CHARMM-style PDB file with segment names, atoms N, HN, CA, C and O in Angstrom:
ATOM      1  N   MET     1      12.061   7.942   2.919  1.00  0.00      PROA
ATOM      2  CA  MET     1      12.279   6.737   3.695  1.00  0.00      PROA
ATOM      3  C   MET     1      12.091   5.539   2.776  1.00  0.00      PROA
ATOM      4  O   MET     1      11.416   5.630   1.750  1.00  0.00      PROA
ATOM      5  N   LYS     2      12.684   4.432   3.148  1.00  0.00      PROA
ATOM      6  HN  LYS     2      13.232   4.358   3.981  1.00  0.00      PROA
ATOM      7  CA  LYS     2      12.607   3.229   2.322  1.00  0.00      PROA
ATOM      8  C   LYS     2      11.568   2.260   2.881  1.00  0.00      PROA
ATOM      9  O   LYS     2      11.527   1.988   4.081  1.00  0.00      PROA
ATOM     10  N   ILE     3      10.728   1.744   1.975  1.00  0.00      PROA
ATOM     11  HN  ILE     3      10.762   1.965   1.000  1.00  0.00      PROA
ATOM     12  CA  ILE     3       9.771   0.681   2.294  1.00  0.00      PROA
ATOM     13  C   ILE     3       9.885  -0.367   1.193  1.00  0.00      PROA
ATOM     14  O   ILE     3      10.569  -0.147   0.193  1.00  0.00      PROA
ATOM     15  N   ARG     4       9.223  -1.497   1.372  1.00  0.00      PROA
ATOM     16  HN  ARG     4       8.668  -1.676   2.184  1.00  0.00      PROA
ATOM     17  CA  ARG     4       9.196  -2.529   0.336  1.00  0.00      PROA
ATOM     18  C   ARG     4       7.755  -2.699  -0.115  1.00  0.00      PROA
ATOM     19  O   ARG     4       6.846  -2.845   0.702  1.00  0.00      PROA
ATOM     20  N   ILE     5       7.561  -2.677  -1.428  1.00  0.00      PROA
ATOM     21  HN  ILE     5       8.299  -2.558  -2.091  1.00  0.00      PROA
ATOM     22  CA  ILE     5       6.241  -2.900  -2.016  1.00  0.00      PROA
ATOM     23  C   ILE     5       6.344  -4.106  -2.914  1.00  0.00      PROA
ATOM     24  O   ILE     5       7.057  -4.078  -3.917  1.00  0.00      PROA
ATOM     25  N   ASN     6       5.635  -5.177  -2.563  1.00  0.00      PROA
ATOM     26  HN  ASN     6       5.055  -5.200  -1.748  1.00  0.00      PROA
ATOM     27  CA  ASN     6       5.679  -6.427  -3.325  1.00  0.00      PROA
ATOM     28  C   ASN     6       7.120  -6.839  -3.597  1.00  0.00      PROA
ATOM     29  O   ASN     6       7.491  -7.131  -4.733  1.00  0.00      PROA
ATOM     30  N   GLU     7       7.923  -6.858  -2.545  1.00  0.00      PROA
ATOM     31  HN  GLU     7       7.622  -6.620  -1.621  1.00  0.00      PROA
ATOM     32  CA  GLU     7       9.321  -7.303  -2.588  1.00  0.00      PROA
ATOM     33  C   GLU     7      10.271  -6.350  -3.298  1.00  0.00      PROA
ATOM     34  O   GLU     7      11.432  -6.697  -3.516  1.00  0.00      PROA
ATOM     35  N   GLU     8       9.804  -5.147  -3.668  1.00  0.00      PROA
ATOM     36  HN  GLU     8       8.861  -4.865  -3.491  1.00  0.00      PROA
ATOM     37  CA  GLU     8      10.665  -4.172  -4.341  1.00  0.00      PROA
ATOM     38  C   GLU     8      10.870  -2.972  -3.436  1.00  0.00      PROA
ATOM     39  O   GLU     8       9.904  -2.376  -2.958  1.00  0.00      PROA
ATOM     40  N   GLU     9      12.132  -2.613  -3.197  1.00  0.00      PROA
ATOM     41  HN  GLU     9      12.917  -3.096  -3.585  1.00  0.00      PROA
ATOM     42  CA  GLU     9      12.413  -1.476  -2.328  1.00  0.00      PROA
ATOM     43  C   GLU     9      12.075  -0.175  -3.053  1.00  0.00      PROA
ATOM     44  O   GLU     9      12.408   0.007  -4.224  1.00  0.00      PROA
ATOM     45  N   ARG    10      11.404   0.724  -2.328  1.00  0.00      PROA
ATOM     46  HN  ARG    10      11.133   0.575  -1.377  1.00  0.00      PROA
ATOM     47  CA  ARG    10      10.999   2.018  -2.894  1.00  0.00      PROA
ATOM     48  C   ARG    10      11.264   3.111  -1.871  1.00  0.00      PROA
ATOM     49  O   ARG    10      11.266   2.870  -0.663  1.00  0.00      PROA
ATOM     50  N   ASP    11      11.488   4.314  -2.379  1.00  0.00      PROA
ATOM     51  HN  ASP    11      11.486   4.509  -3.360  1.00  0.00      PROA
ATOM     52  CA  ASP    11      11.587   5.500  -1.535  1.00  0.00      PROA
ATOM     53  C   ASP    11      10.247   6.210  -1.552  1.00  0.00      PROA
ATOM     54  O   ASP    11       9.669   6.424  -2.618  1.00  0.00      PROA
ATOM     55  N   VAL    12       9.748   6.578  -0.378  1.00  0.00      PROA
ATOM     56  HN  VAL    12      10.217   6.405   0.488  1.00  0.00      PROA
ATOM     57  CA  VAL    12       8.520   7.365  -0.258  1.00  0.00      PROA
ATOM     58  C   VAL    12       8.798   8.494   0.733  1.00  0.00      PROA
ATOM     59  O   VAL    12       9.689   8.370   1.573  1.00  0.00      PROA
ATOM     60  N   PRO    13       8.055   9.578   0.646  1.00  0.00      PROA
ATOM     61  CA  PRO    13       8.267  10.692   1.582  1.00  0.00      PROA
ATOM     62  C   PRO    13       7.926  10.293   3.024  1.00  0.00      PROA
ATOM     63  O   PRO    13       7.063   9.445   3.255  1.00  0.00      PROA
ATOM     64  N   GLU    14       8.605  10.906   3.973  1.00  0.00      PROA
ATOM     65  HN  GLU    14       9.306  11.595   3.785  1.00  0.00      PROA
ATOM     66  CA  GLU    14       8.267  10.716   5.387  1.00  0.00      PROA
ATOM     67  C   GLU    14       6.802  11.072   5.580  1.00  0.00      PROA
ATOM     68  O   GLU    14       6.323  12.051   5.009  1.00  0.00      PROA
ATOM     69  N   GLY    15       6.093  10.297   6.372  1.00  0.00      PROA
ATOM     70  HN  GLY    15       6.482   9.501   6.836  1.00  0.00      PROA
ATOM     71  CA  GLY    15       4.692  10.581   6.659  1.00  0.00      PROA
ATOM     72  C   GLY    15       3.727  10.116   5.586  1.00  0.00      PROA
ATOM     73  O   GLY    15       2.536  10.417   5.660  1.00  0.00      PROA
ATOM     74  N   ALA    16       4.217   9.381   4.579  1.00  0.00      PROA
ATOM     75  HN  ALA    16       5.185   9.136   4.519  1.00  0.00      PROA
ATOM     76  CA  ALA    16       3.340   8.883   3.514  1.00  0.00      PROA
ATOM     77  C   ALA    16       2.342   7.887   4.095  1.00  0.00      PROA
ATOM     78  O   ALA    16       2.643   7.148   5.032  1.00  0.00      PROA
ATOM     79  N   SER    17       1.148   7.891   3.510  1.00  0.00      PROA
ATOM     80  HN  SER    17       0.904   8.491   2.748  1.00  0.00      PROA
ATOM     81  CA  SER    17       0.104   6.956   3.931  1.00  0.00      PROA
ATOM     82  C   SER    17      -0.030   5.849   2.883  1.00  0.00      PROA
ATOM     83  O   SER    17       0.551   5.923   1.800  1.00  0.00      PROA
ATOM     84  N   VAL    18      -0.800   4.837   3.229  1.00  0.00      PROA
ATOM     85  HN  VAL    18      -1.272   4.778   4.108  1.00  0.00      PROA
ATOM     86  CA  VAL    18      -1.104   3.778   2.270  1.00  0.00      PROA
ATOM     87  C   VAL    18      -1.766   4.392   1.039  1.00  0.00      PROA
ATOM     88  O   VAL    18      -1.436   4.020  -0.087  1.00  0.00      PROA
ATOM     89  N   ALA    19      -2.689   5.321   1.237  1.00  0.00      PROA
ATOM     90  HN  ALA    19      -2.957   5.623   2.152  1.00  0.00      PROA
ATOM     91  CA  ALA    19      -3.374   5.963   0.106  1.00  0.00      PROA
ATOM     92  C   ALA    19      -2.384   6.695  -0.791  1.00  0.00      PROA
ATOM     93  O   ALA    19      -2.535   6.681  -2.013  1.00  0.00      PROA
ATOM     94  N   ASP    20      -1.378   7.333  -0.207  1.00  0.00      PROA
ATOM     95  HN  ASP    20      -1.256   7.344   0.785  1.00  0.00      PROA
ATOM     96  CA  ASP    20      -0.364   8.022  -1.006  1.00  0.00      PROA
ATOM     97  C   ASP    20       0.381   7.039  -1.905  1.00  0.00      PROA
ATOM     98  O   ASP    20       0.619   7.318  -3.080  1.00  0.00      PROA
ATOM     99  N   VAL    21       0.740   5.902  -1.351  1.00  0.00      PROA
ATOM    100  HN  VAL    21       0.546   5.676  -0.396  1.00  0.00      PROA
ATOM    101  CA  VAL    21       1.462   4.890  -2.127  1.00  0.00      PROA
ATOM    102  C   VAL    21       0.577   4.340  -3.241  1.00  0.00      PROA
ATOM    103  O   VAL    21       1.035   4.177  -4.372  1.00  0.00      PROA
ATOM    104  N   VAL    22      -0.678   4.054  -2.933  1.00  0.00      PROA
ATOM    105  HN  VAL    22      -1.050   4.185  -2.014  1.00  0.00      PROA
ATOM    106  CA  VAL    22      -1.611   3.549  -3.941  1.00  0.00      PROA
ATOM    107  C   VAL    22      -1.729   4.551  -5.091  1.00  0.00      PROA
ATOM    108  O   VAL    22      -1.759   4.167  -6.260  1.00  0.00      PROA
ATOM    109  N   GLU    23      -1.794   5.833  -4.745  1.00  0.00      PROA
ATOM    110  HN  GLU    23      -1.769   6.145  -3.795  1.00  0.00      PROA
ATOM    111  CA  GLU    23      -1.898   6.877  -5.777  1.00  0.00      PROA
ATOM    112  C   GLU    23      -0.644   6.925  -6.652  1.00  0.00      PROA
ATOM    113  O   GLU    23      -0.745   7.056  -7.872  1.00  0.00      PROA
ATOM    114  N   THR    24       0.534   6.820  -6.038  1.00  0.00      PROA
ATOM    115  HN  THR    24       0.617   6.713  -5.047  1.00  0.00      PROA
ATOM    116  CA  THR    24       1.766   6.868  -6.830  1.00  0.00      PROA
ATOM    117  C   THR    24       1.904   5.650  -7.735  1.00  0.00      PROA
ATOM    118  O   THR    24       2.591   5.709  -8.755  1.00  0.00      PROA
ATOM    119  N   LEU    25       1.258   4.551  -7.371  1.00  0.00      PROA
ATOM    120  HN  LEU    25       0.700   4.502  -6.543  1.00  0.00      PROA
ATOM    121  CA  LEU    25       1.290   3.349  -8.206  1.00  0.00      PROA
ATOM    122  C   LEU    25       0.219   3.384  -9.302  1.00  0.00      PROA
ATOM    123  O   LEU    25       0.126   2.466 -10.118  1.00  0.00      PROA
ATOM    124  N   SER    26      -0.581   4.445  -9.313  1.00  0.00      PROA
ATOM    125  HN  SER    26      -0.506   5.190  -8.650  1.00  0.00      PROA
ATOM    126  CA  SER    26      -1.664   4.622 -10.304  1.00  0.00      PROA
ATOM    127  C   SER    26      -2.652   3.453 -10.287  1.00  0.00      PROA
ATOM    128  O   SER    26      -3.080   2.963 -11.332  1.00  0.00      PROA
ATOM    129  N   LEU    27      -3.000   3.022  -9.076  1.00  0.00      PROA
ATOM    130  HN  LEU    27      -2.653   3.419  -8.227  1.00  0.00      PROA
ATOM    131  CA  LEU    27      -3.956   1.922  -8.918  1.00  0.00      PROA
ATOM    132  C   LEU    27      -5.293   2.470  -8.428  1.00  0.00      PROA
ATOM    133  O   LEU    27      -5.346   3.457  -7.695  1.00  0.00      PROA
ATOM    134  N   ASN    28      -6.363   1.815  -8.845  1.00  0.00      PROA
ATOM    135  HN  ASN    28      -6.321   1.013  -9.440  1.00  0.00      PROA
ATOM    136  CA  ASN    28      -7.693   2.178  -8.375  1.00  0.00      PROA
ATOM    137  C   ASN    28      -7.906   1.494  -7.025  1.00  0.00      PROA
ATOM    138  O   ASN    28      -7.920   0.265  -6.961  1.00  0.00      PROA
ATOM    139  N   PRO    29      -8.074   2.263  -5.942  1.00  0.00      PROA
ATOM    140  CA  PRO    29      -8.199   1.656  -4.617  1.00  0.00      PROA
ATOM    141  C   PRO    29      -9.408   0.738  -4.463  1.00  0.00      PROA
ATOM    142  O   PRO    29      -9.455  -0.071  -3.536  1.00  0.00      PROA
ATOM    143  N   LYS    30     -10.381   0.854  -5.355  1.00  0.00      PROA
ATOM    144  HN  LYS    30     -10.343   1.511  -6.108  1.00  0.00      PROA
ATOM    145  CA  LYS    30     -11.553  -0.022  -5.274  1.00  0.00      PROA
ATOM    146  C   LYS    30     -11.233  -1.460  -5.649  1.00  0.00      PROA
ATOM    147  O   LYS    30     -11.972  -2.375  -5.287  1.00  0.00      PROA
ATOM    148  N   PHE    31     -10.140  -1.664  -6.371  1.00  0.00      PROA
ATOM    149  HN  PHE    31      -9.540  -0.920  -6.665  1.00  0.00      PROA
ATOM    150  CA  PHE    31      -9.840  -2.985  -6.906  1.00  0.00      PROA
ATOM    151  C   PHE    31      -8.548  -3.585  -6.370  1.00  0.00      PROA
ATOM    152  O   PHE    31      -7.944  -4.441  -7.017  1.00  0.00      PROA
ATOM    153  N   ILE    32      -8.119  -3.138  -5.188  1.00  0.00      PROA
ATOM    154  HN  ILE    32      -8.610  -2.443  -4.663  1.00  0.00      PROA
ATOM    155  CA  ILE    32      -6.905  -3.689  -4.599  1.00  0.00      PROA
ATOM    156  C   ILE    32      -7.118  -3.995  -3.119  1.00  0.00      PROA
ATOM    157  O   ILE    32      -8.054  -3.502  -2.489  1.00  0.00      PROA
ATOM    158  N   ALA    33      -6.237  -4.809  -2.595  1.00  0.00      PROA
ATOM    159  HN  ALA    33      -5.477  -5.210  -3.107  1.00  0.00      PROA
ATOM    160  CA  ALA    33      -6.140  -5.055  -1.156  1.00  0.00      PROA
ATOM    161  C   ALA    33      -4.699  -4.763  -0.768  1.00  0.00      PROA
ATOM    162  O   ALA    33      -3.772  -5.064  -1.520  1.00  0.00      PROA
ATOM    163  N   VAL    34      -4.514  -4.173   0.412  1.00  0.00      PROA
ATOM    164  HN  VAL    34      -5.267  -3.928   1.022  1.00  0.00      PROA
ATOM    165  CA  VAL    34      -3.174  -3.800   0.851  1.00  0.00      PROA
ATOM    166  C   VAL    34      -2.922  -4.371   2.244  1.00  0.00      PROA
ATOM    167  O   VAL    34      -3.722  -4.202   3.164  1.00  0.00      PROA
ATOM    168  N   GLU    35      -1.786  -5.051   2.368  1.00  0.00      PROA
ATOM    169  HN  GLU    35      -1.135  -5.189   1.621  1.00  0.00      PROA
ATOM    170  CA  GLU    35      -1.299  -5.505   3.668  1.00  0.00      PROA
ATOM    171  C   GLU    35      -0.057  -4.702   4.009  1.00  0.00      PROA
ATOM    172  O   GLU    35       0.788  -4.453   3.150  1.00  0.00      PROA
ATOM    173  N   VAL    36       0.050  -4.301   5.265  1.00  0.00      PROA
ATOM    174  HN  VAL    36      -0.636  -4.503   5.963  1.00  0.00      PROA
ATOM    175  CA  VAL    36       1.264  -3.670   5.767  1.00  0.00      PROA
ATOM    176  C   VAL    36       1.787  -4.559   6.879  1.00  0.00      PROA
ATOM    177  O   VAL    36       1.118  -4.768   7.891  1.00  0.00      PROA
ATOM    178  N   ASN    37       2.983  -5.077   6.683  1.00  0.00      PROA
ATOM    179  HN  ASN    37       3.526  -4.908   5.861  1.00  0.00      PROA
ATOM    180  CA  ASN    37       3.603  -5.975   7.666  1.00  0.00      PROA
ATOM    181  C   ASN    37       2.655  -7.126   8.024  1.00  0.00      PROA
ATOM    182  O   ASN    37       2.479  -7.465   9.194  1.00  0.00      PROA
ATOM    183  N   LEU    38       2.052  -7.716   6.986  1.00  0.00      PROA
ATOM    184  HN  LEU    38       2.196  -7.440   6.035  1.00  0.00      PROA
ATOM    185  CA  LEU    38       1.162  -8.885   7.076  1.00  0.00      PROA
ATOM    186  C   LEU    38      -0.197  -8.579   7.703  1.00  0.00      PROA
ATOM    187  O   LEU    38      -0.945  -9.506   8.013  1.00  0.00      PROA
ATOM    188  N   GLU    39      -0.533  -7.310   7.897  1.00  0.00      PROA
ATOM    189  HN  GLU    39       0.075  -6.557   7.645  1.00  0.00      PROA
ATOM    190  CA  GLU    39      -1.834  -6.920   8.443  1.00  0.00      PROA
ATOM    191  C   GLU    39      -2.656  -6.229   7.353  1.00  0.00      PROA
ATOM    192  O   GLU    39      -2.226  -5.226   6.782  1.00  0.00      PROA
ATOM    193  N   LEU    40      -3.835  -6.773   7.074  1.00  0.00      PROA
ATOM    194  HN  LEU    40      -4.184  -7.587   7.538  1.00  0.00      PROA
ATOM    195  CA  LEU    40      -4.711  -6.182   6.069  1.00  0.00      PROA
ATOM    196  C   LEU    40      -5.197  -4.823   6.553  1.00  0.00      PROA
ATOM    197  O   LEU    40      -5.692  -4.695   7.673  1.00  0.00      PROA
ATOM    198  N   ILE    41      -5.052  -3.807   5.703  1.00  0.00      PROA
ATOM    199  HN  ILE    41      -4.650  -3.911   4.793  1.00  0.00      PROA
ATOM    200  CA  ILE    41      -5.490  -2.456   6.041  1.00  0.00      PROA
ATOM    201  C   ILE    41      -6.806  -2.201   5.310  1.00  0.00      PROA
ATOM    202  O   ILE    41      -6.820  -2.159   4.080  1.00  0.00      PROA
ATOM    203  N   PRO    42      -7.915  -2.028   6.039  1.00  0.00      PROA
ATOM    204  CA  PRO    42      -9.199  -1.761   5.384  1.00  0.00      PROA
ATOM    205  C   PRO    42      -9.124  -0.508   4.510  1.00  0.00      PROA
ATOM    206  O   PRO    42      -8.445   0.458   4.859  1.00  0.00      PROA
ATOM    207  N   ARG    43      -9.812  -0.529   3.393  1.00  0.00      PROA
ATOM    208  HN  ARG    43     -10.364  -1.313   3.109  1.00  0.00      PROA
ATOM    209  CA  ARG    43      -9.781   0.580   2.435  1.00  0.00      PROA
ATOM    210  C   ARG    43     -10.089   1.921   3.115  1.00  0.00      PROA
ATOM    211  O   ARG    43      -9.473   2.935   2.785  1.00  0.00      PROA
ATOM    212  N   GLY    44     -11.019   1.932   4.042  1.00  0.00      PROA
ATOM    213  HN  GLY    44     -11.519   1.109   4.310  1.00  0.00      PROA
ATOM    214  CA  GLY    44     -11.387   3.162   4.730  1.00  0.00      PROA
ATOM    215  C   GLY    44     -10.279   3.731   5.606  1.00  0.00      PROA
ATOM    216  O   GLY    44     -10.365   4.878   6.044  1.00  0.00      PROA
ATOM    217  N   GLU    45      -9.241   2.945   5.865  1.00  0.00      PROA
ATOM    218  HN  GLU    45      -9.171   2.013   5.509  1.00  0.00      PROA
ATOM    219  CA  GLU    45      -8.122   3.393   6.699  1.00  0.00      PROA
ATOM    220  C   GLU    45      -6.865   3.713   5.894  1.00  0.00      PROA
ATOM    221  O   GLU    45      -5.844   4.086   6.470  1.00  0.00      PROA
ATOM    222  N   HSD    46      -6.926   3.572   4.563  1.00  0.00      PROA
ATOM    223  HN  HSD    46      -7.755   3.269   4.094  1.00  0.00      PROA
ATOM    224  CA  HSD    46      -5.735   3.805   3.744  1.00  0.00      PROA
ATOM    225  C   HSD    46      -5.175   5.211   3.943  1.00  0.00      PROA
ATOM    226  O   HSD    46      -3.960   5.378   4.053  1.00  0.00      PROA
ATOM    227  N   ALA    47      -6.040   6.223   3.992  1.00  0.00      PROA
ATOM    228  HN  ALA    47      -7.027   6.087   3.902  1.00  0.00      PROA
ATOM    229  CA  ALA    47      -5.560   7.603   4.114  1.00  0.00      PROA
ATOM    230  C   ALA    47      -4.978   7.895   5.496  1.00  0.00      PROA
ATOM    231  O   ALA    47      -4.077   8.724   5.620  1.00  0.00      PROA
ATOM    232  N   SER    48      -5.473   7.236   6.520  1.00  0.00      PROA
ATOM    233  HN  SER    48      -6.206   6.563   6.419  1.00  0.00      PROA
ATOM    234  CA  SER    48      -5.012   7.527   7.880  1.00  0.00      PROA
ATOM    235  C   SER    48      -3.872   6.623   8.337  1.00  0.00      PROA
ATOM    236  O   SER    48      -3.236   6.897   9.354  1.00  0.00      PROA
ATOM    237  N   HSD    49      -3.608   5.548   7.596  1.00  0.00      PROA
ATOM    238  HN  HSD    49      -4.124   5.326   6.769  1.00  0.00      PROA
ATOM    239  CA  HSD    49      -2.544   4.621   8.003  1.00  0.00      PROA
ATOM    240  C   HSD    49      -1.200   5.128   7.482  1.00  0.00      PROA
ATOM    241  O   HSD    49      -0.882   4.985   6.301  1.00  0.00      PROA
ATOM    242  N   LYS    50      -0.424   5.718   8.377  1.00  0.00      PROA
ATOM    243  HN  LYS    50      -0.682   5.834   9.337  1.00  0.00      PROA
ATOM    244  CA  LYS    50       0.887   6.265   8.016  1.00  0.00      PROA
ATOM    245  C   LYS    50       1.927   5.151   8.012  1.00  0.00      PROA
ATOM    246  O   LYS    50       1.887   4.238   8.838  1.00  0.00      PROA
ATOM    247  N   LEU    51       2.845   5.245   7.079  1.00  0.00      PROA
ATOM    248  HN  LEU    51       2.877   5.986   6.409  1.00  0.00      PROA
ATOM    249  CA  LEU    51       3.890   4.237   6.933  1.00  0.00      PROA
ATOM    250  C   LEU    51       5.149   4.659   7.673  1.00  0.00      PROA
ATOM    251  O   LEU    51       5.393   5.844   7.901  1.00  0.00      PROA
ATOM    252  N   SER    52       5.944   3.658   8.042  1.00  0.00      PROA
ATOM    253  HN  SER    52       5.747   2.696   7.857  1.00  0.00      PROA
ATOM    254  CA  SER    52       7.225   3.889   8.713  1.00  0.00      PROA
ATOM    255  C   SER    52       8.330   3.259   7.882  1.00  0.00      PROA
ATOM    256  O   SER    52       8.095   2.334   7.105  1.00  0.00      PROA
ATOM    257  N   ALA    53       9.531   3.773   8.060  1.00  0.00      PROA
ATOM    258  HN  ALA    53       9.722   4.525   8.691  1.00  0.00      PROA
ATOM    259  CA  ALA    53      10.679   3.203   7.357  1.00  0.00      PROA
ATOM    260  C   ALA    53      10.763   1.709   7.642  1.00  0.00      PROA
ATOM    261  O   ALA    53      10.611   1.272   8.783  1.00  0.00      PROA
ATOM    262  N   GLY    54      11.007   0.935   6.591  1.00  0.00      PROA
ATOM    263  HN  GLY    54      11.131   1.290   5.665  1.00  0.00      PROA
ATOM    264  CA  GLY    54      11.140  -0.507   6.739  1.00  0.00      PROA
ATOM    265  C   GLY    54       9.842  -1.278   6.621  1.00  0.00      PROA
ATOM    266  O   GLY    54       9.862  -2.509   6.616  1.00  0.00      PROA
ATOM    267  N   ASP    55       8.700  -0.583   6.525  1.00  0.00      PROA
ATOM    268  HN  ASP    55       8.684   0.417   6.529  1.00  0.00      PROA
ATOM    269  CA  ASP    55       7.425  -1.290   6.368  1.00  0.00      PROA
ATOM    270  C   ASP    55       7.445  -2.120   5.086  1.00  0.00      PROA
ATOM    271  O   ASP    55       8.076  -1.751   4.095  1.00  0.00      PROA
ATOM    272  N   GLN    56       6.742  -3.246   5.132  1.00  0.00      PROA
ATOM    273  HN  GLN    56       6.230  -3.546   5.937  1.00  0.00      PROA
ATOM    274  CA  GLN    56       6.622  -4.110   3.969  1.00  0.00      PROA
ATOM    275  C   GLN    56       5.162  -4.167   3.553  1.00  0.00      PROA
ATOM    276  O   GLN    56       4.296  -4.576   4.327  1.00  0.00      PROA
ATOM    277  N   LEU    57       4.900  -3.750   2.313  1.00  0.00      PROA
ATOM    278  HN  LEU    57       5.603  -3.418   1.684  1.00  0.00      PROA
ATOM    279  CA  LEU    57       3.539  -3.742   1.784  1.00  0.00      PROA
ATOM    280  C   LEU    57       3.377  -4.833   0.743  1.00  0.00      PROA
ATOM    281  O   LEU    57       4.286  -5.109  -0.039  1.00  0.00      PROA
ATOM    282  N   GLU    58       2.221  -5.438   0.748  1.00  0.00      PROA
ATOM    283  HN  GLU    58       1.483  -5.213   1.384  1.00  0.00      PROA
ATOM    284  CA  GLU    58       1.802  -6.348  -0.318  1.00  0.00      PROA
ATOM    285  C   GLU    58       0.548  -5.726  -0.904  1.00  0.00      PROA
ATOM    286  O   GLU    58      -0.443  -5.522  -0.202  1.00  0.00      PROA
ATOM    287  N   VAL    59       0.597  -5.429  -2.178  1.00  0.00      PROA
ATOM    288  HN  VAL    59       1.402  -5.594  -2.748  1.00  0.00      PROA
ATOM    289  CA  VAL    59      -0.552  -4.840  -2.874  1.00  0.00      PROA
ATOM    290  C   VAL    59      -1.032  -5.880  -3.869  1.00  0.00      PROA
ATOM    291  O   VAL    59      -0.283  -6.315  -4.744  1.00  0.00      PROA
ATOM    292  N   VAL    60      -2.288  -6.272  -3.726  1.00  0.00      PROA
ATOM    293  HN  VAL    60      -2.897  -5.919  -3.015  1.00  0.00      PROA
ATOM    294  CA  VAL    60      -2.869  -7.320  -4.566  1.00  0.00      PROA
ATOM    295  C   VAL    60      -4.038  -6.720  -5.351  1.00  0.00      PROA
ATOM    296  O   VAL    60      -4.927  -6.087  -4.781  1.00  0.00      PROA
ATOM    297  N   THR    61      -4.018  -6.927  -6.648  1.00  0.00      PROA
ATOM    298  HN  THR    61      -3.296  -7.441  -7.112  1.00  0.00      PROA
ATOM    299  CA  THR    61      -5.107  -6.467  -7.515  1.00  0.00      PROA
ATOM    300  C   THR    61      -6.177  -7.532  -7.555  1.00  0.00      PROA
ATOM    301  O   THR    61      -5.883  -8.709  -7.769  1.00  0.00      PROA
ATOM    302  N   LEU    62      -7.422  -7.125  -7.348  1.00  0.00      PROA
ATOM    303  HN  LEU    62      -7.661  -6.170  -7.173  1.00  0.00      PROA
ATOM    304  CA  LEU    62      -8.541  -8.052  -7.382  1.00  0.00      PROA
ATOM    305  C   LEU    62      -9.007  -8.192  -8.828  1.00  0.00      PROA
ATOM    306  O   LEU    62      -9.186  -7.201  -9.536  1.00  0.00      PROA
ATOM    307  N   VAL    63      -9.199  -9.427  -9.248  1.00  0.00      PROA
ATOM    308  HN  VAL    63      -9.055 -10.232  -8.673  1.00  0.00      PROA
ATOM    309  CA  VAL    63      -9.611  -9.706 -10.622  1.00  0.00      PROA
ATOM    310  C   VAL    63     -10.857 -10.567 -10.591  1.00  0.00      PROA
ATOM    311  O   VAL    63     -10.894 -11.586  -9.901  1.00  0.00      PROA
ATOM    312  N   GLY    64     -11.871 -10.166 -11.329  1.00  0.00      PROA
ATOM    313  HN  GLY    64     -11.840  -9.338 -11.889  1.00  0.00      PROA
ATOM    314  CA  GLY    64     -13.086 -10.963 -11.423  1.00  0.00      PROA
ATOM    315  C   GLY    64     -13.060 -11.788 -12.695  1.00  0.00      PROA
ATOM    316  O   GLY    64     -12.268 -11.537 -13.604  1.00  0.00      PROA
ATOM    317  N   GLY    65     -13.909 -12.743 -12.741  1.00  0.00      PROA
ATOM    318  HN  GLY    65     -14.551 -12.947 -12.002  1.00  0.00      PROA
ATOM    319  CA  GLY    65     -13.967 -13.555 -13.937  1.00  0.00      PROA
ATOM    320  C   GLY    65     -14.856 -14.754 -13.717  1.00  0.00      PROA
ATOM    321  O   GLY    65     -15.439 -14.934 -12.648  1.00  0.00      PROA
ATOM    322  N   GLY    66     -14.947 -15.553 -14.726  1.00  0.00      PROA
ATOM    323  HN  GLY    66     -14.474 -15.406 -15.595  1.00  0.00      PROA
ATOM    324  CA  GLY    66     -15.817 -16.708 -14.587  1.00  0.00      PROA
ATOM    325  C   GLY    66     -15.274 -17.912 -15.275  1.00  0.00      PROA
ATOM    326  OT1 GLY    66     -15.898 -18.973 -15.247  1.00  0.00      PROA
TER     327      GLY     66
END
């Protein structure tokens, strides 16, 4: 199925979760925030939040500094 990740169209398997997408992007889930259709998905719900065709994800990497 097709979804959009940070404005880029991608194919993911039917039934993919937010956690599945994060894993395919090789990102550490501790250092990112994910919105699906403008709704922030808490990290603890990434594995249970299933995606649907046409969903739009924004994945933001958290950066610390001073």
